[in-house]
C-alpha positions, 0 to 999 in steps of 0.5 A: 696868106697862111699856107692853108689859105694858099692851098685853098686858093690853089684848089679853088683855081684848079677846080675851075679848069674842071668845073667850067667845061663840065657845067658848060656841057651840062647846060648845053645838053640839058633840055630846058622847057623855057628855052626850047624855042630860044636856041641863042638863049640856051647857048648863052646859058651854057657859056654863062655857066662856064663864065660864072664858074671861072669868075668864082674860082678865078682859074684864069684872070677875070678880064680874060674870062670876060673876053673869052666868054664874049668870043664864045658867044660869037662862035656859038652864034648867040649874037653877031660880032658887032652886037656882042662887042658893042658894049665894050665901047659903051660910054661908061667905058670911057668914063672909067678910062678917064677916071683911072687916068685921073686916079693915076695922076693923083697917086703919082703926084702924091695928092692923096697923101697930102689930103690925108695928112692935111686932115689928120693934122687938123687941130680939131683932130688933135691927139684924141684916139677917137678923133684920130680914128674918125678922121682917118676913116673919113679921109679914107672913105672920101679918097676911095670915092674917087680912086680905087678902093685897093689903092686907097687901102694900100696908101692909108694902110702905110700911114696907119702902120706909121701912126701905130709904130709911133704910138707904140714907141712913145706910148709906154711907161715903166712899172717895176723895171718892166716896159709895158705898152699903154696902147691897147692892141685892140686900137691897132685892130680898130685902125686897121679895120677902119682902113679896109672897111672905110675904103669899101664903104667910101667906094659906094658914094660915086659911080666911079668909086668901085667896079660894082657901081659901074656894072650895076649902073650900066645894066640899069641903063640897058635893062630898066625902063620906066613907062617904056623909057630907059632909066638914065641915072646921072653921076649926080643922081647916083650920089644922091643915093650913094652918099647917104648910104656912105654917111650912115654906114660910116657913122655906124662903123665908127661908133662900134669900132670906137667902142670895141677897139679902145686905145686905153688912153685919152691922148695918143702920145706923139701921134699928131707931132709925127703926122705934122712932121710927115706933112711938113716933109711934103714941102710946098704944093708941086706943079703936078699936084696943082694941075691934078687938082685943077683937072679933078675939080673940072671933072667933078664940076661938070659931073654934078652940073646937070643935076644942079641945073635940074634942081635950079632950072628944072628938067625942062629947061634948055640949059639942062637939056643941053647939059644932058645931051652934051655932058654925059659922064664920059665927056667930063672924064675925058676932058679932065684926063686930057687936061692932064696932058696939057698942064705942067707936072714935073720939070719939063714934063706934063702932069701925066705922060702917055706912058704913065697913063697906059699903066691904068688897070685895063683889065678892069675896063675889059671886065666892065665891057664883058659884064655889060655884053652878057647883060645885053645878050641875056636881055636880047636872047630872052635868057634873062626873062626865062631865068626870071620866070623860073626863079620867081617861084622862090619869092612868091608875091614878095612885092617891091620891098621884098625883092629889094631886101632879097636882092641886097642880102643875096648880093651881100652873101655872094660878095663874101664868097667871090670878088665884088666885081664878079658878084655884080656881074652874076647877081644884078642881071638875075635880080633885074630879070626876076623883078621884071618877071614878077611885074615889079619895078626892078630899079630898087632891087637892082640898086640894092644888089649893086650896093650890096655887092660891095659889102664883103667885110667878113673874110680876108678873101672877100676883098683886096682891102681886107687882105691888105690889112689882114696881112698886118698881123694886127687883125685876128681872123675871129675879129674880122669875121665878127666885126665884118658880119655886124657891118654886113647886117648894118649895111644891108639894112642901111641900103634897103632903107636909103634905096627905098627912101631916095630911089624916087630921086633917080627915076 
């Protein structure tokens, strides 16, 4: 970051120490007619005012804010300790613990790099700038669907820089004794933005692709009901909506980046040869890579099995009922993770050791739990209903489509100002409450808000992915803003269209 950005971040964090207690006291001592007979809801509102402020300003680490917020709920008798901390043991927590362990093994054994280089060296890709850009972005998006967006960006960022270095060294010619680069610098900008944007887009495909997906999925399962029955979106059903969004949005992004960021040449000199050398240096498949792939395939197979069985045999079949009851998402995740501790890895070691497994991002897991806890408490205390009734005046008679559009746009705007994870914790519960207060089915607005929270493309501070590529010096801020704004608009349109079309598949 520049010195100006560092000063801004420092002031933003410093403001949180003053604003959080100020907002807490302001809400605590205010008289809200809708909360007059709901003291627990009033106390929760005060705690949430402070928590949201700390999440937006990031004055203290976000996971710590989640833990302290939950603790404050017990202290101020919003709920019992058992009830407040129960969401931290939700089965989705174990889904992500298992998934994070798998992601850790993928990174440790270089399976992600092998996949990336295998795709980029395909003969169909060759040396065409457009095909390289497309394959590079598609590979990034696919990997990001399974491991952290930030980790994916960091890995592909290094590969992208290597590609650009080779192209800039080989892609020169001499004119009148002066060496001039033939590679248009706009192509470097396009490749860097492709790295960041593809990672963010790819994370939408699966429930484990990015934190907002987990938070939104958990809140939908807890608070959204159809004919009195909770809506239980499975891994497979999520993909039925997420994958079309990823495909459409990725194709749009590729078309405009390919158009606005040309390479200035028909063939990239030395690009494929360099990547082939990099791939050959990987050598043969290692035992750790094979073991990790086996665990990965087991997870994916068990995740999608219930959905496939439902399509083939029907949801009333005994096979589907057994899978539904015996294979909730956490079970395949833990089975796959457990398999890593049994299958061989490096010499005299397993594919994953406990010391390596404990290095996953436990902070994110705690943040998930905090978000779920506040969602449950808001529903149980009546705060969500009261908030929804008060805010419904902003969207009079909007209808289900109007709520879907508004939810997606609000989530997109909030994600530009704060982290995607914080955006999901802040926006999704409010959207659900507003829809319920208006008598509108909250499923579509909740899905729209969840997906919209991952559309922060305009600024380096919007996502860690953007910050990584901005640090390359190849992405002018003005272009990130322009291209990111265009992608935000397109993303909102695609999300609204796909959710509106496919939401019936997850009911």
